[in-house]
C-alpha positions as CSV (number, residue, x, y, z in Angstrom):
1,M,0.0,0.1,-0.3
2,S,2.9,2.2,-0.2
3,G,2.0,5.7,-1.9
4,F,-1.2,5.8,-1.1
5,A,-1.1,9.3,-0.1
6,V,-2.3,10.9,3.4
7,A,-5.1,13.4,3.1
8,R,-4.6,16.2,5.3
9,Q,-6.4,19.1,6.9
10,E,-5.0,22.5,6.8
11,R,-2.4,23.2,8.8
12,G,-3.4,23.4,12.8
13,E,-6.7,21.6,12.3
14,P,-7.3,18.5,14.4
15,G,-7.5,15.2,13.3
16,V,-7.3,11.6,13.9
17,S,-5.5,8.6,12.4
18,L,-7.2,5.5,10.9
19,A,-5.3,2.2,10.3
20,R,-4.0,1.6,7.0
21,D,-6.1,-1.5,6.0
22,V,-8.9,0.4,7.7
23,V,-8.6,3.1,5.4
24,A,-8.1,0.4,2.6
25,A,-11.2,-0.5,3.2
26,A,-12.8,2.3,2.4
27,S,-11.3,3.1,-0.7
28,A,-12.5,0.0,-1.9
29,F,-15.6,0.7,-0.9
30,E,-15.6,4.1,-2.5
31,T,-13.7,3.2,-5.7
32,Y,-15.8,0.2,-6.6
33,T,-19.2,1.6,-5.7
34,R,-18.0,4.9,-7.9
35,G,-16.9,2.5,-10.9
36,A,-19.7,0.5,-11.1
37,G,-22.2,3.3,-10.7
38,T,-21.0,4.5,-14.0
39,I,-21.7,1.0,-16.2
40,S,-23.8,1.8,-19.1
41,A,-26.1,0.0,-20.1
42,A,-25.5,0.7,-24.0
43,F,-24.1,-2.4,-24.3
44,E,-23.1,-3.0,-27.9
45,N,-21.2,-5.9,-28.3
46,G,-19.6,-8.9,-26.0
47,G,-16.5,-6.9,-25.6
48,G,-18.2,-4.3,-23.9
49,V,-20.5,-6.4,-22.0
50,A,-17.1,-8.3,-20.5
51,D,-15.5,-4.8,-19.7
52,A,-18.8,-4.2,-17.6
53,L,-19.0,-7.0,-16.3
54,A,-14.8,-7.1,-14.6
55,K,-16.0,-3.7,-13.6
56,G,-19.2,-4.8,-11.8
57,S,-17.4,-7.8,-9.9
58,A,-14.0,-6.3,-9.0
59,Y,-14.3,-6.3,-5.1
60,Q,-13.5,-8.5,-2.6
61,P,-16.2,-9.3,0.0
62,E,-15.1,-9.3,3.1
63,Q,-13.2,-6.0,2.2
64,L,-16.1,-4.4,0.8
65,E,-18.2,-4.9,3.9
66,A,-15.6,-4.3,6.6
67,G,-15.2,-0.5,3.9
68,M,-19.1,0.2,4.5
69,I,-18.2,0.5,8.7
70,A,-14.7,2.4,8.0
71,Y,-16.3,4.8,5.1
72,G,-19.7,5.5,7.5
73,A,-16.4,6.2,10.2
74,I,-15.4,8.5,8.2
75,A,-18.6,10.3,7.6
76,A,-19.8,10.5,11.6
77,L,-16.0,11.8,12.0
78,Q,-17.6,14.8,10.7
79,E,-20.3,15.4,13.3
80,Q,-19.3,17.9,16.0
81,T,-21.6,17.3,18.5
82,F,-20.3,13.2,18.7
83,I,-16.8,14.5,18.5
84,D,-17.9,16.7,21.8
85,G,-19.7,13.6,22.9
86,V,-17.0,11.3,22.6
87,R,-14.6,14.0,25.0
88,R,-17.0,14.3,27.8
89,A,-17.6,10.3,27.9
90,T,-13.5,11.2,28.8
91,R,-14.2,13.1,31.6
92,D,-16.7,10.2,33.2
93,T,-15.0,7.7,32.3
94,P,-11.2,6.6,31.7
95,P,-10.2,6.7,27.6
96,E,-8.5,2.9,28.1
97,V,-12.0,2.0,29.7
98,L,-13.9,3.5,26.9
99,V,-11.5,1.8,24.5
100,A,-12.2,-1.7,25.6
101,R,-16.0,-1.2,26.4
102,L,-16.0,-0.4,22.8
103,E,-13.9,-2.7,21.2
104,S,-15.8,-6.0,23.2
105,D,-18.9,-4.4,22.7
106,P,-19.6,-1.8,19.8
107,E,-23.0,-1.2,21.1
108,S,-22.1,0.4,23.9
109,V,-21.1,3.6,21.4
110,I,-25.2,4.4,21.4
111,D,-24.3,5.6,25.5
112,I,-22.5,8.5,23.6
113,E,-23.9,12.1,23.4
114,G,-24.5,12.7,19.7
115,V,-23.8,9.2,18.3
116,G,-27.5,9.1,16.6
117,A,-26.0,12.1,14.4
118,A,-23.0,10.5,14.0
119,A,-25.0,7.5,12.5
120,G,-26.9,9.4,10.8
121,R,-24.3,10.7,8.7
122,A,-23.1,7.4,8.3
123,Q,-25.8,6.0,7.1
124,A,-26.3,8.9,4.7
125,A,-22.9,8.5,3.3
126,L,-24.2,4.8,2.9
127,L,-27.1,5.5,1.0
128,S,-25.5,7.9,-1.3
129,R,-23.6,5.1,-2.5
130,G,-26.3,2.0,-2.4
131,A,-28.8,4.3,-4.0
132,P,-26.4,5.0,-7.0
133,L,-25.2,1.3,-7.8
134,G,-29.0,0.5,-7.5
135,V,-30.0,2.7,-10.4
136,T,-27.2,1.6,-12.6
137,A,-28.3,-1.9,-11.6
138,R,-32.3,-1.6,-13.0
139,A,-30.6,-0.4,-15.9
140,V,-28.5,-3.1,-16.8
141,K,-31.6,-5.5,-16.1
142,Q,-33.5,-3.8,-18.5
143,A,-30.7,-4.0,-20.9
144,A,-31.0,-7.2,-20.8
145,Y,-34.1,-7.8,-22.4
146,D,-33.6,-4.7,-24.5
147,I,-30.5,-6.4,-26.3
148,Q,-32.2,-9.8,-26.9
149,H,-33.3,-7.5,-30.7
150,Q,-29.4,-7.5,-31.6
151,N,-27.8,-10.0,-32.8
152,W,-24.1,-10.4,-31.6
153,S,-26.3,-11.1,-27.9
154,K,-27.7,-14.0,-28.7
155,D,-23.8,-14.9,-29.7
156,P,-22.8,-17.6,-27.1
157,I,-20.2,-16.5,-24.7
158,S,-16.6,-17.6,-25.6
159,D,-14.2,-19.4,-22.9
160,G,-17.2,-19.1,-20.5
161,A,-15.3,-21.3,-18.0
162,G,-12.4,-19.1,-18.2
163,R,-14.8,-15.7,-17.9
164,L,-15.9,-17.4,-14.9
165,A,-12.1,-18.0,-13.3
166,R,-11.6,-14.7,-13.8
167,V,-14.8,-12.8,-12.3
168,K,-13.4,-15.3,-9.4
169,A,-10.0,-14.4,-9.6
170,M,-10.7,-10.7,-9.1
171,S,-13.1,-11.6,-6.0
172,A,-10.8,-12.9,-4.3
173,A,-8.1,-9.9,-5.0
174,F,-7.8,-7.4,-2.2
175,F,-7.9,-3.5,-3.4
176,S,-4.5,-1.7,-2.6
177,P,-5.5,2.3,-3.0
178,G,-3.1,4.2,-5.5
179,A,-1.8,8.1,-4.4
180,D,-4.8,9.5,-5.7
181,D,-7.4,7.5,-3.8
182,A,-7.0,9.1,-0.4
183,G,-8.1,12.5,-1.9
184,R,-11.7,10.9,-3.8
185,L,-12.1,8.8,-0.4
186,I,-11.9,12.1,1.6
187,Q,-13.6,14.0,-0.4
188,A,-16.8,11.5,-0.9
189,A,-17.3,10.3,3.0
190,T,-16.6,14.0,4.2
191,A,-19.3,16.1,1.6
192,P,-21.1,18.5,3.6
193,D,-24.9,16.7,2.4
194,G,-23.6,13.2,4.1
195,G,-24.9,13.3,7.5
196,R,-28.4,14.4,7.1
197,G,-31.6,14.0,4.7
198,F,-32.5,9.9,4.3
199,G,-34.7,9.4,7.3
200,G,-32.9,10.0,10.5
201,D,-33.9,11.8,12.9
202,G,-30.5,12.8,14.2
203,E,-31.3,10.9,17.8
204,G,-33.7,8.2,16.3
205,G,-33.4,4.6,16.0
206,A,-34.1,4.8,13.1
207,V,-30.3,5.0,12.0
208,F,-28.9,2.8,14.0
209,T,-28.3,-0.6,12.3
210,P,-25.1,-2.7,13.0
211,V,-23.6,-1.0,10.6
212,T,-23.8,2.3,11.6
213,V,-23.4,1.5,14.8
214,R,-20.1,-0.3,14.5
215,A,-19.4,3.2,11.9
216,A,-19.6,4.9,15.1
217,A,-18.0,2.9,16.7
218,L,-15.1,3.0,15.1
219,A,-15.4,6.6,14.8
220,A,-15.3,7.0,18.6
221,L,-11.9,4.5,18.7
222,A,-10.2,6.9,16.1
223,L,-11.2,9.8,18.5
224,L,-9.7,8.1,21.7
225,G,-6.7,7.4,19.3
226,A,-7.4,3.2,19.3
227,A,-7.8,2.9,15.4
228,D,-4.4,3.1,14.1
229,D,-2.3,0.2,13.2
230,E,-0.7,0.2,16.3
231,H,-3.9,-0.7,17.8
232,V,-5.6,-2.2,14.6
233,D,-5.8,-5.7,16.3
234,G,-8.4,-4.5,18.5
235,L,-10.5,-3.9,15.6
236,D,-11.9,-7.2,15.0
237,N,-14.8,-7.2,16.5
238,I,-15.6,-3.5,15.3
239,M,-15.0,-4.4,11.2
240,R,-17.3,-7.3,11.8
241,E,-21.0,-7.7,11.3
242,E,-22.8,-11.3,10.4
243,K,-25.6,-9.7,8.3
244,S,-23.7,-8.0,6.4
245,A,-20.9,-10.4,5.9
246,D,-23.8,-13.3,4.7
247,C,-25.2,-10.6,2.3
248,M,-22.1,-10.0,0.3
249,K,-20.9,-13.7,0.2
250,M,-24.7,-14.7,-1.1
251,A,-24.3,-12.1,-4.0
252,K,-20.8,-13.7,-5.3
253,L,-22.1,-16.5,-5.0
254,N,-25.2,-16.2,-6.8
255,L,-23.0,-14.7,-9.2
256,Y,-20.7,-17.3,-9.7
257,Q,-24.0,-19.6,-10.1
258,C,-25.5,-17.4,-12.8
259,L,-22.3,-16.9,-14.5
260,A,-21.9,-20.8,-14.4
261,V,-25.2,-21.6,-16.3
262,A,-25.3,-18.6,-18.9
263,G,-25.4,-19.1,-22.5
264,P,-25.5,-16.0,-24.7
265,Q,-24.0,-12.5,-24.2
266,Y,-27.3,-11.2,-23.1
267,E,-27.7,-13.9,-19.8
268,D,-24.5,-12.4,-19.0
269,V,-25.6,-8.6,-18.6
270,F,-28.7,-10.1,-16.9
271,C,-26.0,-11.9,-14.1
272,L,-24.0,-8.1,-13.7
273,G,-27.5,-6.2,-13.6
274,Q,-28.7,-8.6,-11.0
275,H,-26.2,-10.5,-8.6
276,A,-23.0,-8.5,-9.2
277,L,-25.2,-4.9,-9.0
278,S,-28.2,-4.8,-7.7
279,D,-28.0,-7.6,-4.9
280,T,-24.6,-5.9,-4.0
281,A,-26.3,-2.3,-3.9
282,Q,-29.0,-4.2,-1.8
283,C,-26.6,-5.1,0.8
284,V,-25.0,-1.5,0.9
285,N,-28.4,-0.3,1.2
286,T,-30.0,-2.8,3.6
287,A,-27.0,-2.3,5.7
288,A,-27.4,1.5,5.8
289,G,-31.2,1.4,7.2
290,A,-33.2,1.2,3.9
291,A,-36.1,-0.8,3.1
292,R,-35.8,-5.0,2.8
293,A,-32.5,-6.6,2.6
294,P,-30.6,-9.4,1.0
295,A,-27.4,-10.7,3.8
296,Q,-23.6,-9.4,3.8
297,S,-20.1,-10.0,5.0
298,V,-16.0,-8.4,6.4
299,A,-13.1,-9.2,7.7
300,I,-10.3,-6.4,7.5
301,P,-7.1,-8.0,6.1
302,V,-4.1,-7.4,8.6
303,A,-0.9,-6.3,7.2
304,R,2.3,-5.2,8.2
305,R,2.6,-2.2,10.9
306,A,2.5,0.8,9.6
307,P,1.7,4.9,10.7
308,G,-1.8,5.7,10.1
309,F,-3.6,8.1,8.0
310,V,-5.0,10.9,9.0
311,I,-8.4,11.8,8.8
312,P,-10.2,15.4,9.6
313,V,-13.0,15.6,11.5
314,G,-15.7,17.5,12.3
315,G,-15.7,18.6,8.8
316,Q,-12.5,20.3,8.4
317,V,-11.2,19.7,5.4
318,T,-9.2,21.5,2.6
319,A,-10.4,23.3,0.5
320,A,-9.0,20.9,-2.4
321,G,-9.7,17.8,-0.5
322,A,-7.4,16.2,-2.4
323,P,-4.1,14.4,-0.7
324,E,-0.9,15.7,-0.2
325,S,2.7,13.8,-1.7
326,A,3.0,10.4,-0.3
327,G,5.3,10.0,2.2
328,G,3.2,12.3,4.6
329,W,2.1,10.1,7.0
330,G,0.6,11.8,10.2
331,P,1.0,10.0,13.4
332,S,-1.7,9.1,15.7
333,S,-2.7,12.7,17.1
334,A,-4.0,12.5,21.0
335,Y,-7.5,13.3,21.1
336,P,-8.7,17.1,22.4
337,Q,-9.1,17.8,25.7
């Protein structure tokens, strides 16, 4: 993951540090949803179908599910009432006790003042990625029917076994962010409208899902200086959520099964629209607290120790929102007293 530049705030602004693998997962989530969401339904040949299938399948399910939690946490870190709530909590409870409690029981974050607003920001941020992906999925599924009047769409898929093997290989590969990904991640996750507007009431239970609660718990740990690379081993319980894990896993299994029996090109388009895009979008939207649901995944990869990433908090992002040069890794900052 060398070369993944750190996104910074303006000089003197407060920030917290997140472990590289946590940020890599968040970046994997942002990169996949952004890329897959731009897939065009205007298919013209088998090559275009293959390219779209590659783009729509390119995520490792455990990393993507962990990425939802990490992405939501970065959004939650922009909620000042929550930042203040964590500060006040340290006055009554020693920080190390709070850390241990959050690591073993993520739901204990609900006791922290401002958590509803923080979870609301996480919810809105996740829905802002899942909803457009669902729109693309519907267009691609419709295209599976629309293109059937084109002769090429009835051509048999060449090297079906090889195509399935390639999709499985892409699905097993963990995303390694590049130098430009940090800036895009921070810009997207800290967008000004990422905190409200999707049905949560700020402090109500509507925004509390296992994923948004874990996002808030991860944000609290970051504010307490316990979510950087030095503390990454203690984040396993935070970064795992059973229903989300099952959902992402089933989306991939259904995709593999669909591709295994697909014959003509238009059936690959259906597999892409239904299982690579629609099922995955439903996993994201359900995790965020939207209507109905399939099931999801997790497990953050633990790599070598290295300084963590500095994440802006309380909406204090640079005007450009872009990363500085690689190598500008910031140390974990102490929680402001």
